[in-house]
N, C-alpha and C positions, 0 to 999 in steps of 0.2 A: 451106649449112646442114647441120647434123648431126642425125641421129635416133639416139638411144640407146635400144635395145630391151633390156629386162631381163625375163627369165623369173623369177618369184618363186623364192626360195631353197627348200632342202630342207624338206619338211613331213612331219608325222605323217600316216599313212594314214587315221586316223579322228579324229573330233572328239568332244568331250564331249556335244554335242547330236545326233550322228549325221548332221549335215548337212555336205556337202562344203564349203559356203560358210564354215563355221566352223573348218576345219582350221588348225592353228597351225604355226609354224616349229618344227622340232626344234632342239636345241642346235647341231647341225651347220649348220642353216640360218641361225641367228643369227650364227655364226662366219663363214659364207660372206658374209652381208650386210655385216658389219663390214669384212671383208677387201675386198669390192667397194667400199665407201666409201673406204677408204684408196687403192685403185687410182684411183678416179675423182678424188679430190683430187690425186693425184700427176700426173695428166694435165690438171689445171686445167679441168675441165668446168664450163661456165656455161650453164644452160638457162633459157629464158624461161618454160616451162611443163612440168610433169610431169603426165601423164595416168596415172591409177592405178585399177585395178579396186578395188571396194569389199570384196572378199573379205578375210577376216582375214589370210591368208598374204601377200597382195600389200601390204596396208596395213602389216603388220609389216616386210616387206622394205623398203618405202619409208622407214619411220622409222629403220631401221638404216642405210640407204644415204644418206639425205638429212639426217638429224638434225632440227634445228629449222627447216629451210627449208620451212615449210608454206605460206608466202605464195604460192608458185607452183604448188601442187598442185591438181588437179581430180580428186576421187574420183568415178568414174562407174560406176553400176550396169550400164550397157550394156557395160562392158569385162569383166564377169565371164564367163569361158569364151567370150569373143567369137570369132567367126570372122574371117577375114581381111578380108572386106568391111566388117564393123562397125568393126574397128580402123582401117581406112583412112578410113572415113567420119568418125570422131572426129578423126583427125589432120588431115584436110583442112578441118575446121571451125575450126582454130586460125587466128586472124587476124593474128598477128605473123609475122615472118620470122626469129625467133631460134631457136637450137637447141632441140630438144624431146626429152623423155624419156618413154618409155611402159613401165609395169610391168604385165605381164599373165601370161597362161596359155598353155600349149600346148593344142591344136594351132594355134590362131590366130596366135600370135606368130611361130612358126616359118614358117607359111605366108605370113605378111606379109613376112618377111625374104626368103623365096625369090621371092615375087611382085615385090617392089621391085627385086631385084638380078638375077634370072634365074639365080642360083647355087643349088647344092645346099647347104642349111644346115639344121642341127638345133640348136636351143637347149635345152641341158640346164638343170636347176634351178640357179638362182644365176648364170646366165650373162649376160654383156653382149655385145651385138653393136652395133658402131658403124657407121652407114651415112652416107655423104656424098651430098648431094643438091644439084644446081646450080640448081634452080628459083628463081624470084623469090618464091614464096610456097608454103605447104603445100598449097593448093588444087591446085597443079600436079603433085603427087606421084601417080605412076601406075606401071604395070608397067615394070620394067627402067629406071627413071629414077635409081636410086641405085647406088652402088658400096660394097662392103665396105671399110671402113677398118681394122677390127680386131675382135678378140674378146678377152674375158677371162673366165676362170672360176677361182674360188678352188679350191685343192686342200685346203681345210680338211676335216678328218675328225672 
Protein backbone atom coordinates (compact mmCIF):
# COMPACT_ATOMS: atom_id res chain seq x y z
CA UNK A 1 0.00 0.00 0.00
CA UNK A 2 1.11 3.54 -0.63
CA UNK A 3 0.64 6.64 1.46
CA UNK A 4 0.85 9.93 -0.42
CA UNK A 5 1.64 12.79 1.97
CA UNK A 6 1.16 16.32 0.64
CA UNK A 7 1.93 19.51 2.47
CA UNK A 8 -0.38 22.27 1.26
CA UNK A 9 1.00 24.57 -1.43
CA UNK A 10 2.51 28.05 -0.94
CA UNK A 11 0.18 30.43 0.90
CA UNK A 12 -0.27 34.05 1.78
CA UNK A 13 1.03 34.88 5.26
CA UNK A 14 -2.21 36.65 6.20
CA UNK A 15 -5.90 36.19 5.51
CA UNK A 16 -8.70 38.71 5.03
CA UNK A 17 -10.21 37.53 8.33
CA UNK A 18 -6.92 37.58 10.22
CA UNK A 19 -7.32 33.88 10.97
CA UNK A 20 -4.63 31.34 10.08
CA UNK A 21 -7.37 28.86 9.14
CA UNK A 22 -8.51 31.17 6.29
CA UNK A 23 -5.13 31.72 4.62
CA UNK A 24 -5.34 31.18 0.84
CA UNK A 25 -2.95 29.87 -1.76
CA UNK A 26 -0.78 32.41 -3.52
CA UNK A 27 -0.64 32.29 -7.35
CA UNK A 28 2.61 30.34 -6.90
CA UNK A 29 0.72 27.85 -4.69
CA UNK A 30 -1.98 27.40 -7.33
CA UNK A 31 0.73 26.76 -9.94
CA UNK A 32 2.48 24.30 -7.58
CA UNK A 33 -0.78 22.43 -7.02
CA UNK A 34 -1.57 22.20 -10.72
CA UNK A 35 1.96 20.99 -11.46
CA UNK A 36 1.62 18.42 -8.68
CA UNK A 37 -1.62 17.24 -10.25
CA UNK A 38 0.14 16.70 -13.59
CA UNK A 39 2.89 14.75 -11.83
CA UNK A 40 0.42 12.58 -9.92
CA UNK A 41 -1.48 11.84 -13.13
CA UNK A 42 1.81 10.96 -14.89
CA UNK A 43 2.59 8.27 -12.30
CA UNK A 44 -0.99 6.94 -12.39
CA UNK A 45 -1.91 7.42 -8.73
CA UNK A 46 -5.14 5.76 -7.65
CA UNK A 47 -6.21 6.29 -4.05
CA UNK A 48 -9.15 4.88 -2.14
CA UNK A 49 -9.43 7.85 0.21
CA UNK A 50 -8.04 11.36 0.56
CA UNK A 51 -7.85 12.76 4.08
CA UNK A 52 -7.68 16.55 4.00
CA UNK A 53 -7.57 19.28 6.62
CA UNK A 54 -10.52 21.68 6.49
CA UNK A 55 -8.29 24.78 6.38
CA UNK A 56 -8.79 26.90 3.27
CA UNK A 57 -5.24 26.33 1.95
CA UNK A 58 -5.45 22.53 2.20
CA UNK A 59 -8.89 22.44 0.59
CA UNK A 60 -7.62 24.65 -2.24
CA UNK A 61 -4.59 22.39 -2.66
CA UNK A 62 -6.91 19.37 -2.81
CA UNK A 63 -9.14 20.92 -5.49
CA UNK A 64 -6.19 21.81 -7.71
CA UNK A 65 -4.48 18.43 -7.19
CA UNK A 66 -7.51 16.14 -7.41
CA UNK A 67 -9.98 18.16 -9.49
CA UNK A 68 -13.49 16.75 -9.49
CA UNK A 69 -12.55 13.56 -7.61
CA UNK A 70 -14.45 14.58 -4.48
CA UNK A 71 -16.14 11.23 -3.90
CA UNK A 72 -13.12 9.85 -2.07
CA UNK A 73 -12.27 12.86 0.12
CA UNK A 74 -12.84 13.22 3.84
CA UNK A 75 -12.39 16.80 5.04
CA UNK A 76 -11.53 16.53 8.74
CA UNK A 77 -11.32 19.37 11.26
CA UNK A 78 -8.97 17.20 13.33
CA UNK A 79 -6.28 17.47 10.62
CA UNK A 80 -5.97 21.26 10.93
CA UNK A 81 -2.43 21.84 12.28
CA UNK A 82 -2.55 18.26 13.60
CA UNK A 83 0.41 16.66 15.30
CA UNK A 84 1.91 13.32 14.26
CA UNK A 85 -0.21 11.30 16.67
CA UNK A 86 -3.47 12.79 15.42
CA UNK A 87 -2.53 12.22 11.78
CA UNK A 88 -1.59 8.62 12.51
CA UNK A 89 -4.84 8.08 14.42
CA UNK A 90 -6.90 9.29 11.43
CA UNK A 91 -4.93 7.14 8.97
CA UNK A 92 -5.29 4.00 11.07
CA UNK A 93 -9.07 4.52 11.18
CA UNK A 94 -9.30 4.01 7.41
CA UNK A 95 -10.91 0.61 6.92
CA UNK A 96 -9.80 -0.30 3.40
CA UNK A 97 -6.37 -1.42 2.23
CA UNK A 98 -6.23 0.82 -0.86
CA UNK A 99 -3.67 3.56 -1.32
CA UNK A 100 -4.27 6.69 0.74
CA UNK A 101 -3.52 10.40 0.35
CA UNK A 102 -3.23 12.92 3.18
CA UNK A 103 -3.11 16.69 2.63
CA UNK A 104 -2.03 18.58 5.71
CA UNK A 105 0.27 20.99 7.48
CA UNK A 106 3.68 21.15 9.07
CA UNK A 107 5.01 20.35 11.57
CA UNK A 108 2.77 17.31 11.88
CA UNK A 109 3.05 15.97 8.34
CA UNK A 110 6.86 16.10 8.36
CA UNK A 111 6.98 14.49 11.80
CA UNK A 112 4.65 11.74 10.57
CA UNK A 113 6.87 10.98 7.56
CA UNK A 114 9.94 10.81 9.81
CA UNK A 115 8.17 8.62 12.37
CA UNK A 116 6.88 6.16 9.76
CA UNK A 117 10.23 5.82 7.97
CA UNK A 118 12.91 6.56 10.54
CA UNK A 119 14.44 8.89 7.93
CA UNK A 120 15.33 12.56 8.15
CA UNK A 121 12.61 14.26 6.07
CA UNK A 122 11.34 17.82 5.69
CA UNK A 123 8.23 18.51 3.62
CA UNK A 124 8.23 21.97 2.07
CA UNK A 125 5.06 23.65 0.83
CA UNK A 126 3.57 21.94 -2.20
CA UNK A 127 5.68 18.84 -1.66
CA UNK A 128 4.65 15.21 -2.12
CA UNK A 129 6.25 12.34 -0.21
CA UNK A 130 5.35 8.83 -1.35
CA UNK A 131 5.67 6.11 1.28
CA UNK A 132 5.37 2.36 0.75
CA UNK A 133 3.83 0.23 3.51
CA UNK A 134 3.73 -3.59 3.47
CA UNK A 135 1.02 -4.04 6.10
CA UNK A 136 -2.30 -5.76 5.51
CA UNK A 137 -4.33 -2.74 6.66
CA UNK A 138 -3.80 0.87 7.72
CA UNK A 139 -4.39 -0.04 11.38
CA UNK A 140 -0.97 -1.78 11.32
CA UNK A 141 0.90 1.41 10.38
CA UNK A 142 3.39 2.40 13.08
CA UNK A 143 6.95 3.60 13.66
CA UNK A 144 9.44 2.68 10.92
CA UNK A 145 7.01 0.43 9.02
CA UNK A 146 7.17 2.46 5.79
CA UNK A 147 9.88 3.23 3.28
CA UNK A 148 10.30 6.32 1.14
CA UNK A 149 9.45 5.62 -2.47
CA UNK A 150 9.94 9.16 -3.72
CA UNK A 151 9.44 12.89 -3.43
CA UNK A 152 8.15 15.56 -5.77
CA UNK A 153 8.04 19.33 -5.47
CA UNK A 154 7.16 21.73 -8.22
CA UNK A 155 9.66 24.42 -9.06
CA UNK A 156 6.87 26.82 -10.09
CA UNK A 157 7.69 30.39 -9.16
